[in-house]
Each structure stands twice: as structure tokens, then as C-alpha cells.
C-alpha positions as CSV (number, residue, x, y, z in Angstrom):
1,M,195.4,171.6,19.5
2,K,193.9,169.4,22.3
3,A,195.7,166.5,23.8
4,V,194.3,163.2,25.0
5,I,196.2,161.3,27.7
6,L,195.4,157.6,28.2
7,A,195.6,157.1,32.0
8,G,193.0,154.4,32.8
9,G,195.1,151.2,32.8
10,I,195.4,148.9,35.8
11,G,199.2,148.8,35.7
12,T,199.4,145.0,36.3
13,R,203.2,144.9,35.8
14,M,203.6,147.6,38.5
15,R,202.0,145.7,41.3
16,P,202.1,145.8,44.3
17,L,202.5,149.6,43.8
18,T,199.4,149.9,41.7
19,Y,197.1,148.1,44.1
20,V,196.5,151.4,45.9
21,I,197.6,154.1,43.4
22,P,197.0,154.3,39.6
23,K,200.2,154.1,37.5
24,A,199.7,157.7,36.3
25,M,200.1,158.9,39.9
26,L,203.4,157.1,40.7
27,P,206.0,159.6,41.8
28,I,208.8,160.1,39.2
29,G,211.4,162.6,40.2
30,G,209.2,163.7,43.0
31,K,206.1,164.4,41.0
32,P,203.3,162.2,39.7
33,L,204.0,160.7,36.3
34,L,201.0,162.3,34.8
35,E,202.1,165.7,36.0
36,H,205.3,165.3,34.0
37,T,203.2,164.7,30.9
38,I,201.0,167.7,31.5
39,R,204.0,170.0,32.0
40,Y,205.6,168.5,28.9
41,L,202.6,169.4,26.8
42,N,202.5,172.9,28.3
43,E,206.0,173.5,26.9
44,Y,204.4,173.3,23.5
45,D,201.4,175.5,24.5
46,I,199.1,172.5,24.6
47,T,197.0,173.4,27.6
48,E,193.6,171.8,26.7
49,I,193.8,168.3,27.9
50,V,191.4,165.3,28.1
51,V,192.5,162.7,30.6
52,C,191.0,159.3,30.0
53,V,190.5,157.6,33.4
54,A,189.1,154.4,34.8
55,Y,191.1,152.4,37.4
56,L,191.3,154.3,40.7
57,K,190.3,157.4,38.7
58,N,189.4,159.5,41.8
59,H,193.1,159.6,42.8
60,I,193.8,161.4,39.5
61,M,190.7,163.6,39.4
62,E,191.1,164.8,43.0
63,Y,194.8,165.7,42.6
64,F,194.6,167.5,39.2
65,K,191.1,168.8,39.4
66,N,190.5,171.2,36.5
67,G,194.3,171.6,35.9
68,K,194.4,175.3,36.8
69,N,197.3,174.9,39.1
70,L,199.4,173.6,36.2
71,G,198.2,176.2,33.7
72,A,196.0,173.7,31.9
73,K,192.4,173.1,31.3
74,I,191.6,169.4,32.1
75,Q,188.5,167.5,31.2
76,Y,188.0,163.9,32.2
77,A,186.7,161.1,30.0
78,E,185.6,158.5,32.5
79,A,185.1,154.8,32.2
80,D,184.0,152.3,34.9
81,M,186.7,149.8,33.8
82,P,189.9,149.8,31.8
83,L,189.1,149.6,28.1
84,G,192.5,149.2,26.5
85,T,194.3,152.0,24.5
86,A,191.6,152.3,21.8
87,G,188.6,151.8,24.2
88,Q,190.0,154.5,26.4
89,L,190.6,156.9,23.5
90,K,187.0,156.3,22.4
91,T,185.7,157.8,25.7
92,A,187.3,161.1,24.7
93,E,185.4,161.3,21.4
94,K,182.7,163.8,22.7
95,Y,185.5,166.3,23.6
96,I,187.2,166.1,20.2
97,S,186.2,167.9,17.0
98,H,189.5,168.6,15.3
99,P,192.9,166.9,14.9
100,F,194.4,166.1,18.2
101,L,197.5,164.8,20.0
102,A,197.2,161.5,21.9
103,M,199.7,160.0,24.4
104,N,200.0,156.9,26.5
105,G,200.0,157.9,30.1
106,D,202.9,155.7,31.1
107,I,205.8,157.2,29.0
108,I,208.4,159.9,29.5
109,S,209.8,161.6,26.4
110,S,211.6,164.7,25.1
111,L,210.2,164.3,21.6
112,N,209.6,167.6,19.9
113,I,205.8,167.8,19.7
114,R,205.8,170.8,17.3
115,R,207.9,168.9,14.8
116,L,205.6,165.9,15.1
117,I,202.5,168.0,14.4
118,D,204.3,169.8,11.5
119,S,205.2,166.4,10.0
120,H,201.6,165.2,10.2
121,E,200.2,168.4,8.6
122,K,202.7,168.0,5.8
123,A,202.1,164.3,5.2
124,G,198.3,164.3,5.5
125,G,196.4,161.2,6.3
126,V,194.4,160.1,9.3
127,G,197.3,159.9,11.7
128,T,201.0,160.1,12.4
129,I,202.6,157.7,14.9
130,A,205.9,158.7,16.7
131,L,208.4,156.0,16.4
132,K,211.2,154.7,18.7
133,R,214.1,152.8,17.2
134,F,215.7,149.9,19.0
135,E,218.9,148.0,18.3
136,V,218.9,144.4,19.4
137,P,222.1,142.3,19.2
138,V,221.4,138.8,17.7
139,P,223.4,136.2,19.6
140,Y,223.8,133.9,16.6
141,G,225.1,134.1,13.1
142,Y,222.5,134.8,10.4
143,I,222.3,132.6,7.3
144,E,220.5,133.9,4.2
145,V,219.1,131.3,1.8
146,D,217.4,131.6,-1.6
147,A,214.1,129.9,-2.8
148,E,216.0,126.7,-3.4
149,S,217.5,126.6,0.1
150,C,221.0,127.4,-1.3
151,I,223.0,129.4,1.2
152,K,223.8,132.9,-0.2
153,K,225.4,134.7,2.8
154,F,226.6,134.4,6.3
155,T,226.4,137.4,8.8
156,E,228.0,136.8,12.1
157,K,225.9,138.0,15.1
158,P,224.2,141.0,13.4
159,T,222.3,143.8,15.2
160,L,218.7,144.0,14.4
161,T,217.3,147.5,14.1
162,F,213.5,148.1,14.1
163,S,211.0,150.8,14.8
164,A,208.4,150.5,17.5
165,N,205.3,152.5,18.5
166,A,206.4,155.3,20.9
167,G,202.8,155.9,22.1
168,I,202.6,159.5,20.9
169,Y,200.2,160.3,18.0
170,V,198.6,163.0,16.0
171,L,195.2,161.8,14.9
172,K,192.1,163.1,13.1
173,P,188.7,162.4,14.6
174,K,188.1,159.9,11.9
175,V,190.0,157.4,14.0
176,F,187.0,157.1,16.3
177,D,185.0,155.5,13.4
178,Y,187.3,152.5,13.8
179,I,186.8,152.0,17.6
180,P,183.8,150.1,18.9
181,Q,181.8,151.9,21.6
182,G,182.2,150.6,25.1
183,E,184.4,147.7,24.2
184,V,187.9,146.8,25.3
185,A,190.1,147.4,22.3
186,S,193.7,148.1,21.4
187,L,195.1,150.8,19.1
188,E,198.1,148.8,18.3
189,T,196.6,145.4,17.5
190,Q,193.1,146.3,16.3
191,T,192.5,149.9,15.4
192,F,195.6,150.8,13.4
193,P,195.7,147.4,11.5
194,T,192.1,147.8,10.6
195,M,192.7,151.3,9.3
196,L,195.5,150.1,7.1
197,R,193.4,147.3,5.7
198,N,190.9,150.0,4.8
199,K,193.6,152.0,3.0
200,E,193.7,154.8,5.5
201,K,197.0,156.7,5.5
202,L,199.1,156.4,8.7
203,N,202.5,158.0,8.8
204,G,205.5,157.4,10.9
205,Y,207.7,160.1,12.5
206,Y,211.1,159.6,14.0
207,E,213.7,161.8,15.7
208,E,216.4,161.2,18.2
209,A,214.9,161.9,21.6
210,Y,214.8,160.6,25.1
211,W,212.0,158.1,25.5
212,S,211.1,155.5,28.2
213,D,208.1,153.4,29.0
214,V,207.3,153.3,32.7
215,G,205.6,149.9,32.5
216,T,207.5,147.9,35.1
217,I,209.0,148.5,38.5
218,T,212.5,148.2,37.0
219,D,211.6,150.9,34.4
220,F,210.0,153.0,37.2
221,E,213.1,152.9,39.4
222,R,215.4,153.7,36.5
223,V,213.4,156.6,35.1
224,D,213.0,158.0,38.6
225,K,216.8,158.0,39.1
226,E,217.4,159.5,35.7
227,L,215.0,162.4,36.3
228,L,216.3,163.1,39.8
229,S,219.8,163.1,38.5
230,K,218.9,165.5,35.7
231,F,217.1,167.8,38.1
232,Y,219.9,168.0,40.6
233,S,222.5,168.5,37.8
234,E,220.5,171.4,36.5
235,T,219.8,173.0,39.9
236,G,223.3,172.2,41.4
237,D,221.8,171.1,44.7
238,P,224.9,170.5,46.8
239,A,223.0,167.9,48.9
240,H,222.9,165.6,45.9
241,E,226.3,166.2,44.3
């Protein structure tokens, strides 16, 4: 199975770092963020990779080249400007002929890719979206009322649990039919909702796993420390004990 990595965004929330380097090349645990993603895919024997690039794309292409040094075969789907998650994905269409894995280029995760693929193959449909669950404490008591505005129940400061898009997908090529050519478009707010309105089947997949978006400088610093801590705890480097 091929993988498509969306790595063409500007990284506005990461400025000033991303004025001179694309977000996918920011060093996390001593290696570019995109390198972590490629190595992660390699762990599941996914070595054919299409990287969608746009903003400062030469930094990425010159560093990874054809991917041979990482045991991968990399092709580049190029755009002259950032096109959003769906628009970026559309640029990879010419390289895709079978179901494929797609990932946002600004996440770090330990999700089991094999189980995600197996879940998709079992469920069928056009796509399966990996989910991340969040628990958010509500600072106020919750009051439940009926249609006549009669109070039925009080719940003091509940915790709201919800599922969010983790930015990892298994998709069939049919998804490209729902993405306009050359336009800025979003998978989350345009493509997937349109598919649902057209009665396409999209599945959700959840498992307990490490996951973090590297979308802000705060996230970047936190994930960098977490990965460095994990590396040194595994290697037992005395200089960092």
C-alpha cells in the first residue's frame, strides 16, 4: 500500500520558525518531523511514499531526494502554492491507483497502521478515518431540559468526551472525485462532508495510542522534549540521565 503525506502547508502558527523552513522539516528529537513519519511508515513495510509539497518545497526535496537513504521510494506531488488538505491530496492523484494511506505531515503518532488498514478492509466503504478522543472538563454545571423547558436533570461540572479527526486515513481513489482540481480545499470541512451527503460510507477507527499535532510552537517544544526523553530513556545515554 502506498502512503501520501501532506506536507505543503505554510505553518502560520509556527512562525517565525516557518519563515525559513517548512514545518515538515522542523527538528523533532534531532530529526526532521517528516523523517519521523517516513520511519514510522517503514515500520509497517510501507515504503512507497508520495509527499505532497508546496511551500518551501525544495528544502524537503533536496533533503529526502528519492528516499533511498531511509529505505523508501519517494515521489513528489508538487504545487506552486498551499492548497489545503484536500487540494494537496488531489496533487497525488496521478500516483495512486489502489487504496492508500494518507497522513497529515504535522502529526506524531504510535497508532498501529496495520490494524487501521485491517479495520478499513473489514468495514468497506470509501474511507476510514483514525480518531483521537479528547476529554474536556466543563467548568459549569449542566442542566437538561425537555421540549417544554422543564428542567429534568442537573449534572455538576461534567467532562465532555468527543472524537476528533487524527489526520490518518485509509482511502480509496474514489475520494479524488470529490476534490476540485487546482483549488484550495479542505478534507475536513468540504470533501468528507460532501461524501457523506452523497451517501458514501466513511468509517471511524479508534485505539489507545500516542498522538500529537505539531501545529504550534508550544506543541513543537513539548513533542520535542517527549521524543528526546523517550530516546534517552531507551538508549540509557548517561549524559542525559
